[in-house]
VEXMAR-970370 format. One record per atom (N, C-alpha, C): residue in one letter; atom name; residue number from 1; x negated, y negated, z. Coordinates in steps of 0.1 Angstrom, whole numbers, m for minus. Example, Ala and Ser with C-alpha at 12.3 -4.5 7.8 and 13.67 -1.06 7.14 Angstrom:
BEGIN
<pt><code>A</code><site>N</site><pos>1</pos><px>m132</px><py>57</py><pz>78</pz></pt>
<pt><code>A</code><site>CA</site><pos>1</pos><px>m123</px><py>45</py><pz>78</pz></pt>
<pt><code>A</code><site>C</site><pos>1</pos><px>m132</px><py>33</py><pz>78</pz></pt>
<pt><code>S</code><site>N</site><pos>2</pos><px>m128</px><py>22</py><pz>71</pz></pt>
<pt><code>S</code><site>CA</site><pos>2</pos><px>m137</px><py>11</py><pz>71</pz></pt>
<pt><code>S</code><site>C</site><pos>2</pos><px>m129</px><py>0</py><pz>79</pz></pt>
//
This chain:
BEGIN
<pt><code>M</code><site>N</site><pos>1</pos><px>m741</px><py>1386</py><pz>699</pz></pt>
<pt><code>M</code><site>CA</site><pos>1</pos><px>m736</px><py>1399</py><pz>697</pz></pt>
<pt><code>M</code><site>C</site><pos>1</pos><px>m721</px><py>1399</py><pz>692</pz></pt>
<pt><code>F</code><site>N</site><pos>2</pos><px>m713</px><py>1391</py><pz>698</pz></pt>
<pt><code>F</code><site>CA</site><pos>2</pos><px>m699</px><py>1390</py><pz>694</pz></pt>
<pt><code>F</code><site>C</site><pos>2</pos><px>m696</px><py>1376</py><pz>688</pz></pt>
<pt><code>N</code><site>N</site><pos>3</pos><px>m689</px><py>1375</py><pz>677</pz></pt>
<pt><code>N</code><site>CA</site><pos>3</pos><px>m686</px><py>1363</py><pz>671</pz></pt>
<pt><code>N</code><site>C</site><pos>3</pos><px>m672</px><py>1358</py><pz>676</pz></pt>
<pt><code>N</code><site>N</site><pos>4</pos><px>m672</px><py>1348</py><pz>685</pz></pt>
<pt><code>N</code><site>CA</site><pos>4</pos><px>m659</px><py>1343</py><pz>690</pz></pt>
<pt><code>N</code><site>C</site><pos>4</pos><px>m652</px><py>1332</py><pz>682</pz></pt>
<pt><code>E</code><site>N</site><pos>5</pos><px>m659</px><py>1329</py><pz>671</pz></pt>
<pt><code>E</code><site>CA</site><pos>5</pos><px>m653</px><py>1318</py><pz>662</pz></pt>
<pt><code>E</code><site>C</site><pos>5</pos><px>m645</px><py>1325</py><pz>651</pz></pt>
<pt><code>L</code><site>N</site><pos>6</pos><px>m633</px><py>1319</py><pz>648</pz></pt>
<pt><code>L</code><site>CA</site><pos>6</pos><px>m625</px><py>1323</py><pz>637</pz></pt>
<pt><code>L</code><site>C</site><pos>6</pos><px>m631</px><py>1318</py><pz>624</pz></pt>
<pt><code>N</code><site>N</site><pos>7</pos><px>m632</px><py>1326</py><pz>614</pz></pt>
<pt><code>N</code><site>CA</site><pos>7</pos><px>m637</px><py>1320</py><pz>601</pz></pt>
<pt><code>N</code><site>C</site><pos>7</pos><px>m626</px><py>1311</py><pz>595</pz></pt>
<pt><code>T</code><site>N</site><pos>8</pos><px>m630</px><py>1304</py><pz>585</pz></pt>
<pt><code>T</code><site>CA</site><pos>8</pos><px>m621</px><py>1294</py><pz>579</pz></pt>
<pt><code>T</code><site>C</site><pos>8</pos><px>m608</px><py>1300</py><pz>574</pz></pt>
<pt><code>S</code><site>N</site><pos>9</pos><px>m608</px><py>1311</py><pz>568</pz></pt>
<pt><code>S</code><site>CA</site><pos>9</pos><px>m595</px><py>1317</py><pz>563</pz></pt>
<pt><code>S</code><site>C</site><pos>9</pos><px>m586</px><py>1321</py><pz>574</pz></pt>
<pt><code>A</code><site>N</site><pos>10</pos><px>m592</px><py>1326</py><pz>585</pz></pt>
<pt><code>A</code><site>CA</site><pos>10</pos><px>m583</px><py>1330</py><pz>597</pz></pt>
<pt><code>A</code><site>C</site><pos>10</pos><px>m578</px><py>1317</py><pz>603</pz></pt>
<pt><code>Q</code><site>N</site><pos>11</pos><px>m585</px><py>1307</py><pz>603</pz></pt>
<pt><code>Q</code><site>CA</site><pos>11</pos><px>m580</px><py>1294</py><pz>609</pz></pt>
<pt><code>Q</code><site>C</site><pos>11</pos><px>m568</px><py>1289</py><pz>601</pz></pt>
<pt><code>M</code><site>N</site><pos>12</pos><px>m569</px><py>1290</py><pz>588</pz></pt>
<pt><code>M</code><site>CA</site><pos>12</pos><px>m558</px><py>1286</py><pz>579</pz></pt>
<pt><code>M</code><site>C</site><pos>12</pos><px>m545</px><py>1295</py><pz>581</pz></pt>
<pt><code>I</code><site>N</site><pos>13</pos><px>m547</px><py>1308</py><pz>583</pz></pt>
<pt><code>I</code><site>CA</site><pos>13</pos><px>m536</px><py>1317</py><pz>584</pz></pt>
<pt><code>I</code><site>C</site><pos>13</pos><px>m529</px><py>1315</py><pz>597</pz></pt>
<pt><code>Y</code><site>N</site><pos>14</pos><px>m536</px><py>1312</py><pz>608</pz></pt>
<pt><code>Y</code><site>CA</site><pos>14</pos><px>m530</px><py>1311</py><pz>621</pz></pt>
<pt><code>Y</code><site>C</site><pos>14</pos><px>m529</px><py>1297</py><pz>626</pz></pt>
<pt><code>S</code><site>N</site><pos>15</pos><px>m531</px><py>1287</py><pz>618</pz></pt>
<pt><code>S</code><site>CA</site><pos>15</pos><px>m530</px><py>1273</py><pz>622</pz></pt>
<pt><code>S</code><site>C</site><pos>15</pos><px>m516</px><py>1269</py><pz>627</pz></pt>
<pt><code>D</code><site>N</site><pos>16</pos><px>m505</px><py>1276</py><pz>621</pz></pt>
<pt><code>D</code><site>CA</site><pos>16</pos><px>m492</px><py>1273</py><pz>625</pz></pt>
<pt><code>D</code><site>C</site><pos>16</pos><px>m486</px><py>1282</py><pz>636</pz></pt>
<pt><code>L</code><site>N</site><pos>17</pos><px>m494</px><py>1291</py><pz>640</pz></pt>
<pt><code>L</code><site>CA</site><pos>17</pos><px>m490</px><py>1302</py><pz>650</pz></pt>
<pt><code>L</code><site>C</site><pos>17</pos><px>m487</px><py>1295</py><pz>664</pz></pt>
<pt><code>V</code><site>N</site><pos>18</pos><px>m475</px><py>1298</py><pz>670</pz></pt>
<pt><code>V</code><site>CA</site><pos>18</pos><px>m473</px><py>1292</py><pz>683</pz></pt>
<pt><code>V</code><site>C</site><pos>18</pos><px>m470</px><py>1303</py><pz>693</pz></pt>
<pt><code>D</code><site>N</site><pos>19</pos><px>m467</px><py>1315</py><pz>689</pz></pt>
<pt><code>D</code><site>CA</site><pos>19</pos><px>m465</px><py>1326</py><pz>699</pz></pt>
<pt><code>D</code><site>C</site><pos>19</pos><px>m467</px><py>1339</py><pz>693</pz></pt>
<pt><code>M</code><site>N</site><pos>20</pos><px>m473</px><py>1349</py><pz>701</pz></pt>
<pt><code>M</code><site>CA</site><pos>20</pos><px>m474</px><py>1363</py><pz>696</pz></pt>
<pt><code>M</code><site>C</site><pos>20</pos><px>m468</px><py>1372</py><pz>706</pz></pt>
<pt><code>G</code><site>N</site><pos>21</pos><px>m459</px><py>1380</py><pz>702</pz></pt>
<pt><code>G</code><site>CA</site><pos>21</pos><px>m453</px><py>1390</py><pz>711</pz></pt>
<pt><code>G</code><site>C</site><pos>21</pos><px>m456</px><py>1404</py><pz>708</pz></pt>
<pt><code>Y</code><site>N</site><pos>22</pos><px>m462</px><py>1411</py><pz>717</pz></pt>
<pt><code>Y</code><site>CA</site><pos>22</pos><px>m465</px><py>1425</py><pz>715</pz></pt>
<pt><code>Y</code><site>C</site><pos>22</pos><px>m453</px><py>1434</py><pz>714</pz></pt>
<pt><code>Q</code><site>N</site><pos>23</pos><px>m452</px><py>1442</py><pz>703</pz></pt>
<pt><code>Q</code><site>CA</site><pos>23</pos><px>m440</px><py>1450</py><pz>701</pz></pt>
<pt><code>Q</code><site>C</site><pos>23</pos><px>m441</px><py>1465</py><pz>705</pz></pt>
<pt><code>G</code><site>N</site><pos>24</pos><px>m452</px><py>1469</py><pz>711</pz></pt>
<pt><code>G</code><site>CA</site><pos>24</pos><px>m454</px><py>1482</py><pz>717</pz></pt>
<pt><code>G</code><site>C</site><pos>24</pos><px>m459</px><py>1493</py><pz>708</pz></pt>
<pt><code>A</code><site>N</site><pos>25</pos><px>m466</px><py>1489</py><pz>697</pz></pt>
<pt><code>A</code><site>CA</site><pos>25</pos><px>m472</px><py>1499</py><pz>688</pz></pt>
<pt><code>A</code><site>C</site><pos>25</pos><px>m486</px><py>1496</py><pz>685</pz></pt>
<pt><code>V</code><site>N</site><pos>26</pos><px>m495</px><py>1506</py><pz>688</pz></pt>
<pt><code>V</code><site>CA</site><pos>26</pos><px>m509</px><py>1504</py><pz>685</pz></pt>
<pt><code>V</code><site>C</site><pos>26</pos><px>m514</px><py>1517</py><pz>678</pz></pt>
<pt><code>A</code><site>N</site><pos>27</pos><px>m522</px><py>1514</py><pz>668</pz></pt>
<pt><code>A</code><site>CA</site><pos>27</pos><px>m528</px><py>1526</py><pz>661</pz></pt>
<pt><code>A</code><site>C</site><pos>27</pos><px>m544</px><py>1524</py><pz>662</pz></pt>
<pt><code>L</code><site>N</site><pos>28</pos><px>m550</px><py>1533</py><pz>669</pz></pt>
<pt><code>L</code><site>CA</site><pos>28</pos><px>m564</px><py>1532</py><pz>671</pz></pt>
<pt><code>L</code><site>C</site><pos>28</pos><px>m571</px><py>1537</py><pz>658</pz></pt>
<pt><code>K</code><site>N</site><pos>29</pos><px>m580</px><py>1528</py><pz>652</pz></pt>
<pt><code>K</code><site>CA</site><pos>29</pos><px>m586</px><py>1531</py><pz>640</pz></pt>
<pt><code>K</code><site>C</site><pos>29</pos><px>m600</px><py>1536</py><pz>642</pz></pt>
<pt><code>E</code><site>N</site><pos>30</pos><px>m608</px><py>1531</py><pz>651</pz></pt>
<pt><code>E</code><site>CA</site><pos>30</pos><px>m622</px><py>1534</py><pz>653</pz></pt>
<pt><code>E</code><site>C</site><pos>30</pos><px>m626</px><py>1531</py><pz>667</pz></pt>
<pt><code>I</code><site>N</site><pos>31</pos><px>m635</px><py>1539</py><pz>672</pz></pt>
<pt><code>I</code><site>CA</site><pos>31</pos><px>m642</px><py>1536</py><pz>685</pz></pt>
<pt><code>I</code><site>C</site><pos>31</pos><px>m657</px><py>1536</py><pz>682</pz></pt>
<pt><code>E</code><site>N</site><pos>32</pos><px>m663</px><py>1525</py><pz>687</pz></pt>
<pt><code>E</code><site>CA</site><pos>32</pos><px>m678</px><py>1524</py><pz>685</pz></pt>
<pt><code>E</code><site>C</site><pos>32</pos><px>m684</px><py>1521</py><pz>698</pz></pt>
<pt><code>T</code><site>N</site><pos>33</pos><px>m694</px><py>1529</py><pz>701</pz></pt>
<pt><code>T</code><site>CA</site><pos>33</pos><px>m701</px><py>1526</py><pz>714</pz></pt>
<pt><code>T</code><site>C</site><pos>33</pos><px>m716</px><py>1524</py><pz>711</pz></pt>
<pt><code>T</code><site>N</site><pos>34</pos><px>m722</px><py>1515</py><pz>719</pz></pt>
<pt><code>T</code><site>CA</site><pos>34</pos><px>m736</px><py>1513</py><pz>719</pz></pt>
<pt><code>T</code><site>C</site><pos>34</pos><px>m741</px><py>1516</py><pz>733</pz></pt>
<pt><code>E</code><site>N</site><pos>35</pos><px>m753</px><py>1511</py><pz>736</pz></pt>
<pt><code>E</code><site>CA</site><pos>35</pos><px>m758</px><py>1514</py><pz>750</pz></pt>
<pt><code>E</code><site>C</site><pos>35</pos><px>m749</px><py>1510</py><pz>761</pz></pt>
<pt><code>D</code><site>N</site><pos>36</pos><px>m744</px><py>1497</py><pz>761</pz></pt>
<pt><code>D</code><site>CA</site><pos>36</pos><px>m736</px><py>1493</py><pz>772</pz></pt>
<pt><code>D</code><site>C</site><pos>36</pos><px>m723</px><py>1485</py><pz>767</pz></pt>
<pt><code>V</code><site>N</site><pos>37</pos><px>m719</px><py>1488</py><pz>754</pz></pt>
<pt><code>V</code><site>CA</site><pos>37</pos><px>m707</px><py>1482</py><pz>749</pz></pt>
<pt><code>V</code><site>C</site><pos>37</pos><px>m698</px><py>1492</py><pz>742</pz></pt>
<pt><code>V</code><site>N</site><pos>38</pos><px>m685</px><py>1491</py><pz>744</pz></pt>
<pt><code>V</code><site>CA</site><pos>38</pos><px>m676</px><py>1500</py><pz>737</pz></pt>
<pt><code>V</code><site>C</site><pos>38</pos><px>m666</px><py>1490</py><pz>729</pz></pt>
<pt><code>K</code><site>N</site><pos>39</pos><px>m664</px><py>1493</py><pz>716</pz></pt>
<pt><code>K</code><site>CA</site><pos>39</pos><px>m655</px><py>1485</py><pz>708</pz></pt>
<pt><code>K</code><site>C</site><pos>39</pos><px>m644</px><py>1494</py><pz>703</pz></pt>
<pt><code>L</code><site>N</site><pos>40</pos><px>m632</px><py>1489</py><pz>703</pz></pt>
<pt><code>L</code><site>CA</site><pos>40</pos><px>m620</px><py>1495</py><pz>698</pz></pt>
<pt><code>L</code><site>C</site><pos>40</pos><px>m615</px><py>1487</py><pz>687</pz></pt>
<pt><code>N</code><site>N</site><pos>41</pos><px>m614</px><py>1493</py><pz>675</pz></pt>
<pt><code>N</code><site>CA</site><pos>41</pos><px>m607</px><py>1487</py><pz>663</pz></pt>
<pt><code>N</code><site>C</site><pos>41</pos><px>m593</px><py>1493</py><pz>662</pz></pt>
<pt><code>M</code><site>N</site><pos>42</pos><px>m583</px><py>1485</py><pz>662</pz></pt>
<pt><code>M</code><site>CA</site><pos>42</pos><px>m569</px><py>1490</py><pz>662</pz></pt>
<pt><code>M</code><site>C</site><pos>42</pos><px>m560</px><py>1481</py><pz>654</pz></pt>
<pt><code>S</code><site>N</site><pos>43</pos><px>m549</px><py>1486</py><pz>650</pz></pt>
<pt><code>S</code><site>CA</site><pos>43</pos><px>m539</px><py>1477</py><pz>644</pz></pt>
<pt><code>S</code><site>C</site><pos>43</pos><px>m527</px><py>1476</py><pz>654</pz></pt>
<pt><code>V</code><site>N</site><pos>44</pos><px>m522</px><py>1465</py><pz>655</pz></pt>
<pt><code>V</code><site>CA</site><pos>44</pos><px>m512</px><py>1462</py><pz>665</pz></pt>
<pt><code>V</code><site>C</site><pos>44</pos><px>m500</px><py>1455</py><pz>659</pz></pt>
<pt><code>L</code><site>N</site><pos>45</pos><px>m488</px><py>1460</py><pz>663</pz></pt>
<pt><code>L</code><site>CA</site><pos>45</pos><px>m475</px><py>1454</py><pz>657</pz></pt>
<pt><code>L</code><site>C</site><pos>45</pos><px>m471</px><py>1442</py><pz>666</pz></pt>
<pt><code>L</code><site>N</site><pos>46</pos><px>m470</px><py>1430</py><pz>660</pz></pt>
<pt><code>L</code><site>CA</site><pos>46</pos><px>m466</px><py>1418</py><pz>668</pz></pt>
<pt><code>L</code><site>C</site><pos>46</pos><px>m454</px><py>1412</py><pz>662</pz></pt>
<pt><code>C</code><site>N</site><pos>47</pos><px>m447</px><py>1404</py><pz>670</pz></pt>
<pt><code>C</code><site>CA</site><pos>47</pos><px>m436</px><py>1395</py><pz>665</pz></pt>
<pt><code>C</code><site>C</site><pos>47</pos><px>m442</px><py>1381</py><pz>667</pz></pt>
<pt><code>N</code><site>N</site><pos>48</pos><px>m446</px><py>1375</py><pz>656</pz></pt>
<pt><code>N</code><site>CA</site><pos>48</pos><px>m452</px><py>1362</py><pz>656</pz></pt>
<pt><code>N</code><site>C</site><pos>48</pos><px>m443</px><py>1351</py><pz>653</pz></pt>
<pt><code>T</code><site>N</site><pos>49</pos><px>m444</px><py>1340</py><pz>660</pz></pt>
<pt><code>T</code><site>CA</site><pos>49</pos><px>m436</px><py>1328</py><pz>658</pz></pt>
<pt><code>T</code><site>C</site><pos>49</pos><px>m445</px><py>1317</py><pz>652</pz></pt>
<pt><code>Y</code><site>N</site><pos>50</pos><px>m441</px><py>1311</py><pz>641</pz></pt>
<pt><code>Y</code><site>CA</site><pos>50</pos><px>m448</px><py>1301</py><pz>634</pz></pt>
<pt><code>Y</code><site>C</site><pos>50</pos><px>m439</px><py>1288</py><pz>634</pz></pt>
<pt><code>F</code><site>N</site><pos>51</pos><px>m446</px><py>1276</py><pz>634</pz></pt>
<pt><code>F</code><site>CA</site><pos>51</pos><px>m439</px><py>1264</py><pz>632</pz></pt>
<pt><code>F</code><site>C</site><pos>51</pos><px>m444</px><py>1258</py><pz>619</pz></pt>
<pt><code>V</code><site>N</site><pos>52</pos><px>m434</px><py>1260</py><pz>609</pz></pt>
<pt><code>V</code><site>CA</site><pos>52</pos><px>m437</px><py>1256</py><pz>595</pz></pt>
<pt><code>V</code><site>C</site><pos>52</pos><px>m427</px><py>1247</py><pz>590</pz></pt>
<pt><code>N</code><site>N</site><pos>53</pos><px>m431</px><py>1236</py><pz>584</pz></pt>
<pt><code>N</code><site>CA</site><pos>53</pos><px>m421</px><py>1226</py><pz>578</pz></pt>
<pt><code>N</code><site>C</site><pos>53</pos><px>m410</px><py>1222</py><pz>588</pz></pt>
<pt><code>N</code><site>N</site><pos>54</pos><px>m415</px><py>1219</py><pz>601</pz></pt>
<pt><code>N</code><site>CA</site><pos>54</pos><px>m406</px><py>1215</py><pz>612</pz></pt>
<pt><code>N</code><site>C</site><pos>54</pos><px>m395</px><py>1225</py><pz>615</pz></pt>
<pt><code>K</code><site>N</site><pos>55</pos><px>m398</px><py>1238</py><pz>612</pz></pt>
<pt><code>K</code><site>CA</site><pos>55</pos><px>m389</px><py>1249</py><pz>616</pz></pt>
<pt><code>K</code><site>C</site><pos>55</pos><px>m397</px><py>1260</py><pz>622</pz></pt>
<pt><code>M</code><site>N</site><pos>56</pos><px>m390</px><py>1267</py><pz>632</pz></pt>
<pt><code>M</code><site>CA</site><pos>56</pos><px>m396</px><py>1279</py><pz>638</pz></pt>
<pt><code>M</code><site>C</site><pos>56</pos><px>m393</px><py>1291</py><pz>629</pz></pt>
<pt><code>K</code><site>N</site><pos>57</pos><px>m403</px><py>1299</py><pz>625</pz></pt>
<pt><code>K</code><site>CA</site><pos>57</pos><px>m401</px><py>1311</py><pz>618</pz></pt>
<pt><code>K</code><site>C</site><pos>57</pos><px>m407</px><py>1323</py><pz>625</pz></pt>
<pt><code>V</code><site>N</site><pos>58</pos><px>m400</px><py>1334</py><pz>626</pz></pt>
<pt><code>V</code><site>CA</site><pos>58</pos><px>m404</px><py>1346</py><pz>633</pz></pt>
<pt><code>V</code><site>C</site><pos>58</pos><px>m407</px><py>1357</py><pz>622</pz></pt>
<pt><code>K</code><site>N</site><pos>59</pos><px>m419</px><py>1363</py><pz>624</pz></pt>
<pt><code>K</code><site>CA</site><pos>59</pos><px>m423</px><py>1374</py><pz>614</pz></pt>
<pt><code>K</code><site>C</site><pos>59</pos><px>m428</px><py>1385</py><pz>622</pz></pt>
<pt><code>R</code><site>N</site><pos>60</pos><px>m424</px><py>1397</py><pz>619</pz></pt>
<pt><code>R</code><site>CA</site><pos>60</pos><px>m431</px><py>1409</py><pz>624</pz></pt>
<pt><code>R</code><site>C</site><pos>60</pos><px>m443</px><py>1412</py><pz>615</pz></pt>
<pt><code>E</code><site>N</site><pos>61</pos><px>m455</px><py>1413</py><pz>622</pz></pt>
<pt><code>E</code><site>CA</site><pos>61</pos><px>m467</px><py>1415</py><pz>615</pz></pt>
<pt><code>E</code><site>C</site><pos>61</pos><px>m476</px><py>1426</py><pz>621</pz></pt>
<pt><code>K</code><site>N</site><pos>62</pos><px>m483</px><py>1433</py><pz>613</pz></pt>
<pt><code>K</code><site>CA</site><pos>62</pos><px>m493</px><py>1442</py><pz>618</pz></pt>
<pt><code>K</code><site>C</site><pos>62</pos><px>m507</px><py>1435</py><pz>616</pz></pt>
<pt><code>I</code><site>N</site><pos>63</pos><px>m514</px><py>1434</py><pz>627</pz></pt>
<pt><code>I</code><site>CA</site><pos>63</pos><px>m527</px><py>1428</py><pz>625</pz></pt>
<pt><code>I</code><site>C</site><pos>63</pos><px>m538</px><py>1437</py><pz>630</pz></pt>
<pt><code>M</code><site>N</site><pos>64</pos><px>m550</px><py>1435</py><pz>625</pz></pt>
<pt><code>M</code><site>CA</site><pos>64</pos><px>m562</px><py>1443</py><pz>629</pz></pt>
<pt><code>M</code><site>C</site><pos>64</pos><px>m568</px><py>1435</py><pz>641</pz></pt>
<pt><code>L</code><site>N</site><pos>65</pos><px>m571</px><py>1443</py><pz>651</pz></pt>
<pt><code>L</code><site>CA</site><pos>65</pos><px>m576</px><py>1437</py><pz>664</pz></pt>
<pt><code>L</code><site>C</site><pos>65</pos><px>m589</px><py>1445</py><pz>668</pz></pt>
<pt><code>Q</code><site>N</site><pos>66</pos><px>m599</px><py>1438</py><pz>672</pz></pt>
<pt><code>Q</code><site>CA</site><pos>66</pos><px>m610</px><py>1444</py><pz>678</pz></pt>
<pt><code>Q</code><site>C</site><pos>66</pos><px>m612</px><py>1439</py><pz>692</pz></pt>
<pt><code>V</code><site>N</site><pos>67</pos><px>m613</px><py>1448</py><pz>702</pz></pt>
<pt><code>V</code><site>CA</site><pos>67</pos><px>m616</px><py>1444</py><pz>716</pz></pt>
<pt><code>V</code><site>C</site><pos>67</pos><px>m629</px><py>1451</py><pz>719</pz></pt>
<pt><code>A</code><site>N</site><pos>68</pos><px>m637</px><py>1444</py><pz>727</pz></pt>
<pt><code>A</code><site>CA</site><pos>68</pos><px>m650</px><py>1450</py><pz>732</pz></pt>
<pt><code>A</code><site>C</site><pos>68</pos><px>m652</px><py>1447</py><pz>746</pz></pt>
<pt><code>K</code><site>N</site><pos>69</pos><px>m658</px><py>1457</py><pz>753</pz></pt>
<pt><code>K</code><site>CA</site><pos>69</pos><px>m661</px><py>1456</py><pz>767</pz></pt>
<pt><code>K</code><site>C</site><pos>69</pos><px>m675</px><py>1460</py><pz>769</pz></pt>
<pt><code>K</code><site>N</site><pos>70</pos><px>m683</px><py>1451</py><pz>776</pz></pt>
<pt><code>K</code><site>CA</site><pos>70</pos><px>m696</px><py>1454</py><pz>780</pz></pt>
<pt><code>K</code><site>C</site><pos>70</pos><px>m695</px><py>1459</py><pz>794</pz></pt>
<pt><code>F</code><site>N</site><pos>71</pos><px>m700</px><py>1470</py><pz>797</pz></pt>
<pt><code>F</code><site>CA</site><pos>71</pos><px>m699</px><py>1476</py><pz>810</pz></pt>
<pt><code>F</code><site>C</site><pos>71</pos><px>m713</px><py>1479</py><pz>816</pz></pt>
<pt><code>Q</code><site>N</site><pos>72</pos><px>m714</px><py>1478</py><pz>829</pz></pt>
<pt><code>Q</code><site>CA</site><pos>72</pos><px>m726</px><py>1481</py><pz>836</pz></pt>
<pt><code>Q</code><site>C</site><pos>72</pos><px>m724</px><py>1494</py><pz>844</pz></pt>
<pt><code>H</code><site>N</site><pos>73</pos><px>m712</px><py>1496</py><pz>850</pz></pt>
<pt><code>H</code><site>CA</site><pos>73</pos><px>m709</px><py>1507</py><pz>857</pz></pt>
<pt><code>H</code><site>C</site><pos>73</pos><px>m696</px><py>1513</py><pz>852</pz></pt>
<pt><code>L</code><site>N</site><pos>74</pos><px>m696</px><py>1525</py><pz>848</pz></pt>
<pt><code>L</code><site>CA</site><pos>74</pos><px>m684</px><py>1532</py><pz>843</pz></pt>
<pt><code>L</code><site>C</site><pos>74</pos><px>m674</px><py>1534</py><pz>854</pz></pt>
<pt><code>T</code><site>N</site><pos>75</pos><px>m662</px><py>1529</py><pz>852</pz></pt>
<pt><code>T</code><site>CA</site><pos>75</pos><px>m651</px><py>1532</py><pz>861</pz></pt>
<pt><code>T</code><site>C</site><pos>75</pos><px>m640</px><py>1540</py><pz>854</pz></pt>
<pt><code>M</code><site>N</site><pos>76</pos><px>m633</px><py>1548</py><pz>861</pz></pt>
<pt><code>M</code><site>CA</site><pos>76</pos><px>m623</px><py>1557</py><pz>856</pz></pt>
<pt><code>M</code><site>C</site><pos>76</pos><px>m610</px><py>1549</py><pz>855</pz></pt>
<pt><code>P</code><site>N</site><pos>77</pos><px>m605</px><py>1547</py><pz>842</pz></pt>
<pt><code>P</code><site>CA</site><pos>77</pos><px>m593</px><py>1538</py><pz>840</pz></pt>
<pt><code>P</code><site>C</site><pos>77</pos><px>m580</px><py>1545</py><pz>844</pz></pt>
<pt><code>G</code><site>N</site><pos>78</pos><px>m579</px><py>1558</py><pz>846</pz></pt>
<pt><code>G</code><site>CA</site><pos>78</pos><px>m567</px><py>1565</py><pz>850</pz></pt>
<pt><code>G</code><site>C</site><pos>78</pos><px>m559</px><py>1569</py><pz>837</pz></pt>
<pt><code>F</code><site>N</site><pos>79</pos><px>m565</px><py>1568</py><pz>825</pz></pt>
<pt><code>F</code><site>CA</site><pos>79</pos><px>m558</px><py>1572</py><pz>813</pz></pt>
<pt><code>F</code><site>C</site><pos>79</pos><px>m569</px><py>1575</py><pz>803</pz></pt>
<pt><code>Q</code><site>N</site><pos>80</pos><px>m566</px><py>1582</py><pz>792</pz></pt>
<pt><code>Q</code><site>CA</site><pos>80</pos><px>m575</px><py>1586</py><pz>782</pz></pt>
<pt><code>Q</code><site>C</site><pos>80</pos><px>m570</px><py>1581</py><pz>768</pz></pt>
<pt><code>L</code><site>N</site><pos>81</pos><px>m580</px><py>1576</py><pz>760</pz></pt>
<pt><code>L</code><site>CA</site><pos>81</pos><px>m577</px><py>1573</py><pz>746</pz></pt>
<pt><code>L</code><site>C</site><pos>81</pos><px>m581</px><py>1585</py><pz>737</pz></pt>
<pt><code>R</code><site>N</site><pos>82</pos><px>m571</px><py>1589</py><pz>730</pz></pt>
<pt><code>R</code><site>CA</site><pos>82</pos><px>m574</px><py>1601</py><pz>721</pz></pt>
<pt><code>R</code><site>C</site><pos>82</pos><px>m572</px><py>1597</py><pz>707</pz></pt>
<pt><code>K</code><site>N</site><pos>83</pos><px>m579</px><py>1603</py><pz>698</pz></pt>
<pt><code>K</code><site>CA</site><pos>83</pos><px>m578</px><py>1600</py><pz>684</pz></pt>
<pt><code>K</code><site>C</site><pos>83</pos><px>m570</px><py>1611</py><pz>677</pz></pt>
//
């Protein structure tokens, strides 16, 4: 159901990545639900550190992120996601 493997192009892009720092910005793009799975597609602002040519380089980047949760019993999280 979920593909945990990075494709070849993603492996090349992130092969030099050594650290990812969350910068506090999230934009929810899509919510998808099936019988027992909820998926959130969002863009996240990160401060990424790369090791390139024997040097550390820091870049602020916006990446697309998908998180999914398979649930059996619904629990109240104490907050709401609104679009």
